[in-house]
N, C-alpha and C positions, 0 to 999 in steps of 0.2 A: 612648411614645418608641420609635423604630425600633431604634436601635443605641446602646449605651453602651460607650465605650471605657475601659479601665483600664490605665494605663501610666506610664512615667517622664515626669514633667513637667520638660522641659529647655528652658531658654531658649538659643536659638542667638544668639551674639553675633558679628557679622561685623566684622572689622577688616582693613584693607589694611596689608600689611607688605612690607618689602624682604627679599630672600633672606638677607641677613646676620643678620636677626633670627632666622630659622629655624636657621641654623648656630650662632649664638651661644648659643642655648638648647637645643642638641642635640635638636631635634625631628625626627621622621621625615617628611620632606617628602612631601606628598600622601597621608599616612596618618593614622590616629587614634591618639592616645596617651591612656590613662586616667590621670588625676591623682587621687591619693588624699588629698593634704593641701591644706587650704584655703590655707595660707600660700604654697605653690608656685603655686597658681592666681592668687592676688592679686598675686604678684610678676610673673607674666607680664602680667597685665592693667593694671598701674599706669601704664605708659608708653605705652599704646595709645590710639588715637582710635577710638571705636566708631562704625562707619558705620551699623549697623542692628541691631535686636534683633527676633527672631521667636520666637513660642511653638512649640517643636519637641517632639521625641520621636516614636518610630516610630508607635505607635497613634494619638497625637494628630494626626500628619500624615494618617493614613487618615481619621480622624473629620472633619477639616477638609475633605478631599476629598469626603466624603459630604455634608457641609453645603453645599458649593459646587454639588453636583448636586441640591440642593433637598430633602434628607432631614432629618427631625427627629432630631437626634443630641445626645449628651452625652458628657462626659469626666470621669473622676476621676483626679487625679494630685496627689501631695503637694508643696506649695510652702511656703515660709516667708513671713511677713509682712515682706518686705524690698523693696528697689527692683526687683530682677529678678522677684520673686513678683508684684508689682503689674503689671509689664509682661506677664508670662505670662497672667494673668487677663484683662487688657485685650485681648491679642492674640486669645484665644479668643472673647471677646464680640464683637469686631469681625467675626469669621467666623461669627457666629450659632450658636455651639456653647454648649449649656448646660453650665456648669461646676459640678459638684456637689462642691465642697470648700470648707470654711470655713477659710481660712488663719489661722494664729496664729504668733507668734514662736517659731521652732524653734531648737534648739541649733546645727544645721547650716543653712547658707544654701540658697536655691533652687538646684537643679541647673542647671549651665551648660555649654554647649559653645562653646568659643572657636574660631571658624572664621577662620583666618588665610589671607588671599588674597594671593598673591605676584603680581608683574607679569605672569608667564606664565599667570595664571588658575588655577594649581594651588591646591587647598584643603587645608591642613593643620589637623587638628582636635585640640583638647585638651579632653577631657571630664572634668568634675568633677561626679559624681552628687549630691553634697550630700545634702539631705533627701529627694530623689526616691526614692532607693534604700532608704529607711527606712519605706516605707508599711506600715501594719499594719491589722488587721481593724477597728479603731475609726475608721479614716479613711474607711471605705466608707459610702456612702449606700444603705442596704439598700432603702429605699422606691424609689429611682430604679432600682436593680438589678431589683427585682421587677416594676416597671412597664415594663421594656424588653423588646422582642421578642428581641434578641440582645445578649449581652455579648461584647465583643471584647478579648482579653488579648494581651500580648506576652511572648515568652520572655525578653527583656531584663530584665523586672521580677522574674522568678522567682528566688528565692534561699531557702536554708534560713532558718528562724526566722520573723520577722514577715511578710516578703513572702509566704512559702508559706501562712501562716495566712490572709492577705488573699485569696490565690488561691482557697484552699479555700472560704472563706466566700462569695466571689463565685459560684463554681461551684454551691455548695449552694443559693443563692437565685435563680440565673438560670434562665430558661426554656430558652434555647438558647445554647450556648457555642462561640464561635469563638476561635481562637488562631493567632498567627503564631509560628513557631519562631525567628524573628528573625535568627539568626546561627549559623554552624557552631561557633563558639567556645562559644556557649551550649549547643548540643546536646551537644558533646563533654564539657562540664563537668557536665551534668545528665542524661546519657543514660538511666539507668534510670527516673528520675522523669518525664522527658518522654515516654518510651515508655508508661509507665503512664497518663499524661494522654491521649495520643493514642488508646490502645486502649480506655480505659474511661470517660473523663470529658468528652471534647470531641465536638462535633457537626460542626464545620467546622474544617479545619486548612489553614493556608497555609504552604508551605515552598518553598525553591528546591531544585534537584536535589542540590546537595552536602549540604544539611542533612538531607534525607530519606534519602539514600544512607548518610550517616554514622549516622543514628538507628537504622536497621535492619541496618547492616553489609551492605548489598546488594552483590552482585558485579557486577550489571548492572541496567539500567533495567527489565528484565522482572521482576526481583525486587520492584521498587517497585510495578509494576502489580499483581502478585499480592498484595502486602501491602495495597494500597489496596482491592482487592476483598474480601479476608478480613476487614478490620476493619469493613466495612459502614458507613462514615462518609462524609463529604463531604471528599475530599482534593484540594487544588488545588496544583499544582506549576509553578513558573516554571522554564524551562530555557534562559535566555539566548537565543542565536541560534536555538535549536531551537523557540522559541515557548513555549506553556503547555498544560498538560493538566489536565483535571478528572475525577476518579474518584468517582462518586456511587453507592455500592453496586456494582452490576454495569454501570452506564452509564458509558462512557468517551467523552470528547470532547476534541478537540485543535485548537488553532489555531496558525498561524505568526506570525512577527513582522512588523511594518510595515517596509517597505523604504525606502531612500533618506532616512533621518533624519539630521539634522545633530546628532549627539550632543555635548552640551556638558558635562554633569555627570550622573553616574549616581545621585547622592544622591536617595533617596526613590522610586526606581523600584518597589521591592517594596511600599512603603507605599501608593502611588497605584494600583498594580495591585489590591491588596486592596480599596481604596475602590471602584474600578470594579466589581469582581466582586460585592462585597456590595450595591452599589446595584442591580445586576441581580437578585441573589438576593431582596432584600426587595420588589422590584417585579415579581416573577413572570416574569422573563426566562427563556428556555431556557438550558440549560447552555452552549451555543455562544455565545449572546448575552452571557452573563455573562463568559465568557472574552474575547470581543471588546471589551466595555466596559472590562475590566481592562487589556487591551493598549492600548486607545486612551488611557487615563489615564496609563499608564506611558510611552507614547510621547511624550506632551505634556511630562511633567516632565523627561525626559532631554534635552530640547532647550532647557532654560533652566537658570540657576543657582539652586540651592536646592531644597527639598523641598515647596514650596507653589506651586500654580498661581496 
Protein backbone atom coordinates (compact mmCIF):
# COMPACT_ATOMS: atom_id res chain seq x y z
CA UNK A 1 0.00 0.00 0.00
CA UNK A 2 1.22 3.49 -0.82
CA UNK A 3 -0.04 5.56 2.13
CA UNK A 4 -1.73 4.62 5.40
CA UNK A 5 -3.35 7.43 7.39
CA UNK A 6 -3.87 7.28 11.16
CA UNK A 7 -6.18 9.92 12.63
CA UNK A 8 -9.38 10.93 14.34
CA UNK A 9 -12.34 9.04 12.88
CA UNK A 10 -15.09 11.66 12.97
CA UNK A 11 -18.50 11.46 11.31
CA UNK A 12 -19.59 14.83 9.91
CA UNK A 13 -23.34 15.17 10.54
CA UNK A 14 -24.80 18.00 8.45
CA UNK A 15 -28.06 19.63 9.57
CA UNK A 16 -29.86 22.77 8.39
CA UNK A 17 -30.93 25.10 11.20
CA UNK A 18 -32.35 28.57 11.68
CA UNK A 19 -30.28 31.32 13.33
CA UNK A 20 -32.38 31.14 16.50
CA UNK A 21 -31.14 27.55 17.10
CA UNK A 22 -27.55 28.87 17.19
CA UNK A 23 -28.50 31.70 19.56
CA UNK A 24 -30.70 29.55 21.81
CA UNK A 25 -27.84 27.06 22.34
CA UNK A 26 -25.15 29.77 22.82
CA UNK A 27 -23.04 28.45 19.94
CA UNK A 28 -20.30 30.59 18.35
CA UNK A 29 -21.71 31.18 14.86
CA UNK A 30 -19.31 30.24 12.06
CA UNK A 31 -16.81 28.72 14.49
CA UNK A 32 -16.12 25.34 16.11
CA UNK A 33 -16.99 24.36 19.65
CA UNK A 34 -15.55 21.26 21.35
CA UNK A 35 -18.14 19.32 23.33
CA UNK A 36 -16.82 17.16 26.14
CA UNK A 37 -20.00 15.50 27.41
CA UNK A 38 -22.05 13.01 25.41
CA UNK A 39 -25.27 14.18 27.07
CA UNK A 40 -24.74 17.74 25.77
CA UNK A 41 -24.10 16.42 22.27
CA UNK A 42 -27.24 14.23 22.32
CA UNK A 43 -29.31 17.16 23.58
CA UNK A 44 -28.22 19.24 20.56
CA UNK A 45 -28.86 16.41 18.12
CA UNK A 46 -32.24 15.19 19.37
CA UNK A 47 -34.46 17.78 17.65
CA UNK A 48 -32.47 18.06 14.43
CA UNK A 49 -33.14 16.57 11.02
CA UNK A 50 -29.95 15.02 9.60
CA UNK A 51 -29.42 16.05 5.97
CA UNK A 52 -26.25 14.07 5.32
CA UNK A 53 -23.49 12.08 7.08
CA UNK A 54 -19.91 11.97 5.76
CA UNK A 55 -16.87 10.08 7.10
CA UNK A 56 -14.59 12.93 8.14
CA UNK A 57 -11.45 13.78 10.11
CA UNK A 58 -8.39 15.66 8.82
CA UNK A 59 -6.10 12.80 7.72
CA UNK A 60 -9.12 10.75 6.59
CA UNK A 61 -10.02 13.64 4.23
CA UNK A 62 -6.48 13.57 2.81
CA UNK A 63 -6.61 9.78 2.38
CA UNK A 64 -9.95 10.00 0.52
CA UNK A 65 -8.42 12.67 -1.75
CA UNK A 66 -5.49 10.33 -2.47
CA UNK A 67 -7.90 7.49 -3.24
CA UNK A 68 -9.85 9.73 -5.64
CA UNK A 69 -6.55 10.40 -7.43
CA UNK A 70 -6.19 6.63 -7.99
CA UNK A 71 -3.76 5.68 -5.21
CA UNK A 72 -3.91 2.51 -3.09
CA UNK A 73 -4.43 3.89 0.43
CA UNK A 74 -5.75 2.92 3.85
CA UNK A 75 -6.84 4.43 7.14
CA UNK A 76 -6.84 3.53 10.84
CA UNK A 77 -9.19 5.41 13.18
CA UNK A 78 -11.07 4.35 16.28
CA UNK A 79 -14.85 3.98 16.01
CA UNK A 80 -17.48 2.23 18.10
CA UNK A 81 -19.89 -0.46 16.91
CA UNK A 82 -22.83 1.94 16.72
CA UNK A 83 -24.92 3.64 14.04
CA UNK A 84 -22.41 6.42 13.30
CA UNK A 85 -19.53 3.88 13.38
CA UNK A 86 -21.28 1.81 10.69
CA UNK A 87 -21.82 4.95 8.58
CA UNK A 88 -18.15 5.90 8.99
CA UNK A 89 -16.92 2.51 7.77
CA UNK A 90 -19.43 2.50 4.91
CA UNK A 91 -18.30 6.00 3.82
CA UNK A 92 -14.64 4.99 3.55
CA UNK A 93 -15.44 1.78 1.67
CA UNK A 94 -17.49 3.80 -0.82
CA UNK A 95 -14.36 5.90 -1.49
CA UNK A 96 -12.24 2.73 -2.01
CA UNK A 97 -10.19 3.34 1.15
CA UNK A 98 -8.97 0.22 3.01
CA UNK A 99 -10.17 0.58 6.61
CA UNK A 100 -7.85 -1.29 9.00
CA UNK A 101 -9.87 -1.24 12.20
CA UNK A 102 -12.16 -3.88 13.69
CA UNK A 103 -14.88 -2.00 15.52
CA UNK A 104 -16.36 -3.21 18.78
CA UNK A 105 -18.80 -1.71 21.27
CA UNK A 106 -16.86 1.00 23.13
CA UNK A 107 -17.71 2.88 26.33
CA UNK A 108 -17.79 6.12 24.30
CA UNK A 109 -19.63 6.47 20.97
CA UNK A 110 -18.09 7.16 17.56
CA UNK A 111 -16.68 10.69 17.27
CA UNK A 112 -19.04 13.16 15.64
CA UNK A 113 -18.91 16.69 14.27
CA UNK A 114 -22.29 18.35 14.08
CA UNK A 115 -22.21 20.84 11.19
CA UNK A 116 -25.06 23.33 11.52
CA UNK A 117 -25.79 25.22 8.31
CA UNK A 118 -27.80 28.45 8.70
CA UNK A 119 -29.77 30.08 5.83
CA UNK A 120 -26.81 32.41 5.09
CA UNK A 121 -24.63 29.26 4.39
CA UNK A 122 -22.50 29.82 7.52
CA UNK A 123 -21.31 26.57 9.11
CA UNK A 124 -21.19 26.29 12.91
CA UNK A 125 -19.48 23.12 14.15
CA UNK A 126 -19.88 21.19 17.40
CA UNK A 127 -17.29 18.42 17.75
CA UNK A 128 -17.59 15.53 20.17
CA UNK A 129 -14.47 13.33 19.86
CA UNK A 130 -16.01 10.34 21.62
CA UNK A 131 -13.94 7.18 21.22
CA UNK A 132 -11.85 8.68 18.36
CA UNK A 133 -9.59 10.45 20.85
CA UNK A 134 -9.01 7.27 22.87
CA UNK A 135 -6.94 5.42 20.26
CA UNK A 136 -4.21 3.20 21.75
CA UNK A 137 -1.37 1.05 20.46
CA UNK A 138 -3.55 -2.09 20.45
CA UNK A 139 -5.89 -0.41 17.96
CA UNK A 140 -3.15 -0.30 15.32
CA UNK A 141 -2.77 -2.83 12.52
CA UNK A 142 1.02 -3.32 12.61
CA UNK A 143 1.08 -5.46 9.45
CA UNK A 144 -0.66 -2.70 7.48
CA UNK A 145 1.77 -0.12 8.92
CA UNK A 146 4.83 -2.18 7.98
CA UNK A 147 3.55 -2.81 4.44
CA UNK A 148 2.85 0.88 3.70
CA UNK A 149 5.35 3.15 1.96
CA UNK A 150 4.30 6.19 4.03
CA UNK A 151 2.43 6.58 7.33
CA UNK A 152 0.50 9.86 7.55
CA UNK A 153 -0.36 11.16 11.05
CA UNK A 154 -2.26 14.22 12.28
CA UNK A 155 -1.43 16.56 15.15
CA UNK A 156 -5.08 16.55 16.20
CA UNK A 157 -4.68 12.94 17.34
CA UNK A 158 -1.57 13.47 19.48
CA UNK A 159 -2.16 13.59 23.21
CA UNK A 160 -0.43 12.37 26.35
CA UNK A 161 -1.15 8.78 27.37
CA UNK A 162 -2.58 6.20 24.97
CA UNK A 163 -2.61 8.35 21.78
CA UNK A 164 1.09 9.18 22.29
CA UNK A 165 1.89 5.45 22.68
CA UNK A 166 -0.05 4.76 19.46
CA UNK A 167 1.94 7.51 17.70
CA UNK A 168 5.25 6.09 18.94
CA UNK A 169 4.34 2.57 17.84
CA UNK A 170 3.30 3.74 14.37
CA UNK A 171 6.55 5.71 13.96
CA UNK A 172 8.62 2.78 15.22
CA UNK A 173 7.04 0.40 12.65
CA UNK A 174 6.68 2.74 9.66
CA UNK A 175 9.13 3.06 6.76
CA UNK A 176 8.60 6.80 6.21
CA UNK A 177 6.55 9.12 8.44
CA UNK A 178 4.57 12.17 7.35
CA UNK A 179 2.57 14.38 9.70
CA UNK A 180 0.35 17.44 9.58
CA UNK A 181 0.74 19.84 12.51
CA UNK A 182 -3.06 20.30 12.14
CA UNK A 183 -3.75 23.50 14.07
CA UNK A 184 -1.96 26.31 15.91
CA UNK A 185 -3.90 25.33 19.05
CA UNK A 186 -2.35 21.81 18.84
CA UNK A 187 1.12 23.27 18.29
CA UNK A 188 0.88 25.67 21.24
CA UNK A 189 -0.47 22.93 23.50
CA UNK A 190 2.24 20.38 22.64
CA UNK A 191 5.13 22.58 21.46
CA UNK A 192 8.14 20.71 22.99
CA UNK A 193 6.76 17.30 21.90
CA UNK A 194 5.93 18.48 18.35
CA UNK A 195 9.36 20.08 17.99
CA UNK A 196 10.98 16.79 19.02
CA UNK A 197 8.86 14.92 16.44
CA UNK A 198 9.70 17.38 13.66
CA UNK A 199 13.43 17.39 14.37
CA UNK A 200 13.99 13.71 15.07
CA UNK A 201 11.14 11.41 14.05
CA UNK A 202 9.32 12.72 10.98
CA UNK A 203 10.38 12.62 7.32
CA UNK A 204 7.66 14.83 5.81
CA UNK A 205 5.97 17.70 7.68
CA UNK A 206 2.92 19.70 6.59
CA UNK A 207 2.17 23.01 8.32
CA UNK A 208 0.63 26.37 7.61
CA UNK A 209 2.64 29.52 8.24
CA UNK A 210 1.16 30.30 11.67
CA UNK A 211 1.73 26.72 12.91
CA UNK A 212 5.40 26.53 11.91
CA UNK A 213 6.08 30.12 13.07
CA UNK A 214 4.61 29.27 16.49
CA UNK A 215 6.45 25.94 16.70
CA UNK A 216 9.91 27.50 16.37
CA UNK A 217 9.06 30.97 17.77
CA UNK A 218 10.16 32.51 14.46
CA UNK A 219 10.52 36.28 14.25
CA UNK A 220 10.03 36.25 10.47
CA UNK A 221 9.71 33.82 7.57
CA UNK A 222 13.49 33.80 6.99
CA UNK A 223 13.78 32.01 10.34
CA UNK A 224 11.40 29.35 9.02
CA UNK A 225 13.48 28.85 5.84
CA UNK A 226 16.64 28.54 7.93
CA UNK A 227 14.98 26.00 10.24
CA UNK A 228 13.72 24.01 7.24
CA UNK A 229 17.26 23.74 5.85
CA UNK A 230 18.79 22.88 9.23
CA UNK A 231 16.50 19.92 10.02
CA UNK A 232 17.26 18.34 6.61
CA UNK A 233 13.70 16.99 6.30
CA UNK A 234 10.92 17.59 3.81
CA UNK A 235 8.96 20.60 5.14
CA UNK A 236 5.89 21.85 3.24
CA UNK A 237 4.25 25.12 4.29
CA UNK A 238 1.01 26.65 3.05
CA UNK A 239 0.93 30.45 3.27
CA UNK A 240 -2.63 31.45 2.36
CA UNK A 241 -2.61 34.16 -0.33
CA UNK A 242 1.20 33.92 -0.56
CA UNK A 243 0.98 30.38 -1.96
CA UNK A 244 3.02 27.43 -0.70
CA UNK A 245 6.66 26.51 -0.25
CA UNK A 246 8.53 23.22 -0.02
CA UNK A 247 11.92 22.88 1.67
CA UNK A 248 13.61 19.55 0.97
CA UNK A 249 17.02 19.65 2.68
CA UNK A 250 18.61 22.56 0.74
CA UNK A 251 16.17 22.56 -2.17
CA UNK A 252 13.54 25.29 -1.91
CA UNK A 253 10.57 25.58 -4.25
CA UNK A 254 7.65 27.99 -4.16
CA UNK A 255 4.33 28.37 -6.02
CA UNK A 256 1.61 31.01 -5.94
CA UNK A 257 -2.14 30.59 -5.46
CA UNK A 258 -4.70 30.11 -8.23
CA UNK A 259 -6.49 33.35 -9.10
CA UNK A 260 -10.17 34.27 -9.53
CA UNK A 261 -11.58 31.43 -7.45
CA UNK A 262 -15.13 31.59 -6.16
CA UNK A 263 -14.39 30.66 -2.54
CA UNK A 264 -17.37 29.05 -0.82
CA UNK A 265 -15.92 27.18 2.19
CA UNK A 266 -12.32 26.85 3.41
CA UNK A 267 -13.02 23.54 5.21
CA UNK A 268 -10.55 20.87 4.11
CA UNK A 269 -8.18 23.17 2.18
CA UNK A 270 -5.10 21.95 4.09
CA UNK A 271 -6.27 18.32 4.01
CA UNK A 272 -6.67 18.31 0.23
CA UNK A 273 -3.43 20.24 -0.29
CA UNK A 274 -1.64 17.43 1.58
CA UNK A 275 -3.45 14.84 -0.58
CA UNK A 276 -2.30 16.53 -3.78
CA UNK A 277 1.28 16.96 -2.57
CA UNK A 278 1.59 13.36 -1.36
CA UNK A 279 0.09 12.11 -4.63
CA UNK A 280 2.88 13.90 -6.47
CA UNK A 281 5.49 12.66 -4.00
CA UNK A 282 4.64 8.95 -4.31
CA UNK A 283 4.38 9.25 -8.09
CA UNK A 284 7.84 10.82 -8.43
CA UNK A 285 6.70 14.32 -9.39
CA UNK A 286 9.20 17.18 -9.06
CA UNK A 287 8.98 19.42 -5.98
CA UNK A 288 7.25 22.12 -8.04
CA UNK A 289 4.77 19.63 -9.54
CA UNK A 290 3.95 18.34 -6.03
CA UNK A 291 3.20 21.89 -4.86
CA UNK A 292 1.11 22.55 -7.97
CA UNK A 293 -0.93 19.37 -7.44
CA UNK A 294 -1.51 20.34 -3.79
CA UNK A 295 -2.62 23.82 -4.86
CA UNK A 296 -4.92 22.37 -7.52
CA UNK A 297 -6.65 20.08 -4.98
CA UNK A 298 -7.05 22.79 -2.32
CA UNK A 299 -8.40 25.20 -4.99
CA UNK A 300 -11.09 22.67 -5.92
CA UNK A 301 -12.23 22.02 -2.36
CA UNK A 302 -12.63 25.68 -1.35
CA UNK A 303 -15.06 26.24 -4.21
CA UNK A 304 -17.59 23.79 -2.75
CA UNK A 305 -19.22 22.97 0.61
CA UNK A 306 -17.47 20.34 2.72
CA UNK A 307 -14.07 18.66 2.84
CA UNK A 308 -14.60 15.98 0.19
CA UNK A 309 -14.41 16.48 -3.57
